[in-house]
C-alpha positions in Angstrom: 66.9 71.6 49.3 63.5 73.2 49.2 62.4 76.2 51.1 58.8 77.2 51.6 58.8 80.9 52.0 55.5 82.8 51.7 55.7 86.5 50.9 55.9 89.1 53.6 52.3 90.1 52.7 51.4 86.8 54.4 52.8 88.0 57.7 49.7 86.7 59.6 50.5 83.3 58.4 48.3 80.4 57.2 44.9 79.6 58.6 44.8 76.3 60.5 42.3 73.6 59.4 39.9 72.6 60.7 38.2 75.8 62.0 37.5 74.3 65.4 40.5 75.5 67.5 40.7 72.2 69.6 40.7 70.0 66.5 43.1 72.3 64.7 45.5 72.1 67.7 45.3 68.3 67.7 45.9 68.2 64.0 49.0 70.5 64.4 50.3 68.3 67.2 49.9 65.1 65.0 51.7 67.0 62.1 54.6 67.9 64.4 54.9 64.4 65.9 54.9 62.9 62.4 57.5 65.1 60.8 59.5 66.8 63.5 61.6 66.2 66.7 61.8 68.5 69.6 59.6 70.0 72.3 56.1 70.1 70.9 54.7 72.4 73.5 54.3 76.1 72.9 56.4 78.5 74.8 54.6 81.5 76.1 55.4 83.5 73.0 53.7 80.9 70.7 56.9 79.8 69.1 58.0 76.3 68.2 61.6 75.4 67.3 61.9 71.9 65.9 64.2 69.7 63.9 63.2 67.4 61.0 62.6 63.8 62.0 65.2 62.1 59.7 63.1 58.9 59.6 60.3 60.9 58.0 62.5 62.2 55.1 63.0 60.1 52.0 66.5 61.6 51.5 68.4 64.3 53.2 69.9 67.1 51.2 71.5 69.6 53.5 74.1 71.8 52.0 77.4 70.6 53.6 78.1 74.1 55.0 74.9 73.9 57.0 76.1 70.8 58.7 79.0 72.7 60.4 78.5 73.2 64.2 78.3 77.0 63.8 75.5 76.7 61.3 73.4 74.2 63.2 70.7 76.8 63.8 69.8 76.6 60.0 68.7 73.0 60.5 66.0 74.1 62.9 62.5 74.9 61.8 60.7 77.9 63.5 56.9 78.0 63.6 54.9 80.8 65.2 51.3 80.5 66.3 49.2 83.7 66.4 49.1 84.8 70.0 45.6 86.1 69.9 43.6 83.1 68.8 46.0 80.3 67.9 44.2 79.9 64.5 47.1 80.8 62.3 50.7 79.5 61.9 53.6 81.2 60.2 57.2 80.5 59.3 59.2 83.6 60.1 62.4 82.3 58.5 60.8 80.1 55.9 60.4 76.3 56.1 63.6 74.6 55.0 62.8 71.1 53.7 66.1 69.1 53.3 65.1 66.9 50.4 66.6 66.8 46.9 64.7 68.4 44.0 66.3 65.8 41.7 64.9 62.8 43.6 61.3 61.7 42.6 60.7 60.4 46.2 61.0 64.0 47.3 57.8 64.9 45.5 55.9 62.0 47.0 57.2 63.2 50.4 56.1 66.8 49.7 52.6 65.5 48.6 52.3 63.7 51.9 53.7 66.6 54.0 51.3 69.1 52.4 48.4 66.7 52.7 49.1 66.0 56.4 49.6 69.7 57.2 46.7 71.4 59.1 47.2 74.4 56.8 47.3 74.9 53.0 50.7 75.0 51.2 50.9 76.8 47.9 53.3 75.6 45.2 54.2 79.1 44.2 55.9 79.7 47.6 58.4 76.9 47.2 62.0 77.9 46.3 65.2 75.9 45.8 68.1 76.6 48.2 71.3 76.9 46.2 74.8 77.4 47.9 76.4 80.7 47.2 80.0 79.7 48.0 79.9 81.7 51.2 80.1 79.6 54.4 76.5 78.8 55.5 74.8 81.0 52.9 72.2 79.9 50.5 70.4 81.8 47.8 66.8 81.0 47.1 65.6 80.7 43.5 62.1 80.2 42.3 61.3 76.7 41.2 60.9 76.6 37.4 60.6 74.1 34.6 60.3 70.4 35.6 60.7 71.2 39.3 57.8 73.7 39.3 55.7 71.2 37.3 56.4 68.4 39.8 55.6 70.7 42.7 52.3 71.7 41.2 51.4 68.1 40.7 52.3 67.2 44.3 50.3 70.1 45.6 47.2 69.2 43.5 47.3 65.6 44.9 47.7 66.7 48.5 
């Protein structure tokens, strides 16, 4: 499982593309409809809580402990839009991407995901979620070696 987790210094999030707010909102809506299920409308706080659209994923690699009913919240994806202008998006809990780092199809999926996103992903912010042995707990390790190389290639092509 991959996790996209920008550093805390990026608290204001990623700038939406294109710069025109109406076109950016439309691009974000298309992105959500392609990759996620759930209510796509903003609530008053600017928060989205979505689930991955399983048909969009090439493979599904959830840690078994995250599939337990009490850990269902970890399968959701939270996005926040900046409340002032709506020109930025952030992932307060990181963006869990349940695809396997060992499957080549995962990198094609990441290339498409990053290319379709109305914001720019950075390969250096991807981590690998590894089970810790504690129920519902993962530790996130920096992608290195072949995984880091494949991520960099996918990001360049997106």
